[in-house]
Phi, psi and omega in degrees: 000140178306144183299321180242105182262090177285338181240129172290319183224128170251116178260132183233117177089152172102033174258147179177193181241131174254129171258119184260123178242119182268127182230163178290315183222153177276071179205157179281124179289166182291332180273180182267003176200161179208140177284142181225163173298169181310135179269131184236148173258138180229150166292118188217209184079165195294319180296321177300318182297315180293315181296312180295323179295315178295317179298317180297328180278357176098003175286143177285108193240136173236140183233132179234144176187179166263145166227163175277179172256077191206172181299329180295322176297321179297322178297314180297311182297321179295319179295320179291323177297317180298322181280346183077023181279132179280108187227134174231145183213162169248159182269129175259131178293344180282348179095180181275128179302147180228156174219150173242120184247120173273131181236124184271183185295338179266003179089000177284155186224159169226132188246140169249115185245128188278343175045051192280347180297136176303149185300332183262007180288128180225145169289126180290149184296328180290345174274313187272335185300319179301333178272319180299322181296344182247013186253139177278321183220146181235129174249121182255119170287153187272050184262005174081335184290348184241008190292346178266007185274344189302318182298318178292321178300313182292321180297321184276349174086011175283152171274165184217158175217164176208157176240117183273355180055224185272056177296144178270002181085357185238316186311126186289332177300312179292321182300323178307314180287321183300323187271355182248353184263153176279325177237125184241124176248145175203164176263141177285353188300326184261008189264001175058040177076016181233048180299321183297318179300314182291318180298317178294325178296322177297314180294321182290326186262348187230202185255003188300141172277329180202159177230135179239130174244119179267146185223034175059233182294344178273004177092214182211165184230141183233133173226115177263153177302128182096347178292146174267336181228149173284133179263135180258133177245117181299154176294155180260136174284119183289349179084355177219163181299144174279124182241341186194119181271001177303128176085000182295320179294321178294320178295321177302313181300315182294320177296318177298311183297323179301316179285322183295319179289342175273002176084017181283153175299156186301322181294325175293323177296321178299317180294319178298318177298319181296317179296315180296318180294318179296319179300320183296336182282353186266001178231147181284152177095183182257120176061025182272346184229046183288141185284147175258179186297319180295317179295322178295316179299317179294319179296318178296317179297319181294318180294317180297319179296315181298316182288328177293319180293325180292328180283335184274000000 
């Protein structure tokens, strides 16, 4: 670990703008158009969610990325300023990444992500090293701009994490990140009913200490190095209606990291992630309802009390 850790978490990559379109169902209607509620733009994408979530929980957080020189970048920068998030960026001529997310009446979503950064675009080491040298933990979004950082992360002794999202267990772009991170998060959505096989493959082929697969309303799954069985953690009732699942996975990661960096056992970290992720689903938009430290503590206490009463 770096001798002077000014940052608990350094998040690299994954800033952009999400356009949220609310629809009744995630399907193409029979006509060529349909009226929808007001369409809104949000500072979004996965790196923003993890960075804002960690910052909201009180972790000393730094965020690095490319943005364009465009109105979308101004929207992102303004949102980070309002939140007090420490963010530094370089300008990409390709512009600021955008996504369009359809959200149905039950809060489920489907995303169109433009991934506009050129495949060979990288953050230069003279830009990221001054921050990496002061970071305790690094979270890398799978946006390619940071894929050359692993050697420096390992050399400096920081721990690392990544979120593979809906990886199919095969794609080599995702595998690159999966095999170099200490903590690996992914969604079970793209695994075709074989999360355990993929999770064991990550541990067997890489350096990960643990792998977490989230499964929405079905809860989440944990496999630590040396485990003989995958552990299942039931989903948490957020206590309010689910209106939008955008950012729930990022909130899970930030809740998990908050507990993990505090030295908590992995199962406690899973519960913290579950509470943070469930809370994020109760507000519309991207990263608009991230839980704070007080809310997380209250949510954890409520879940523990509820589960204790059910066992008695």
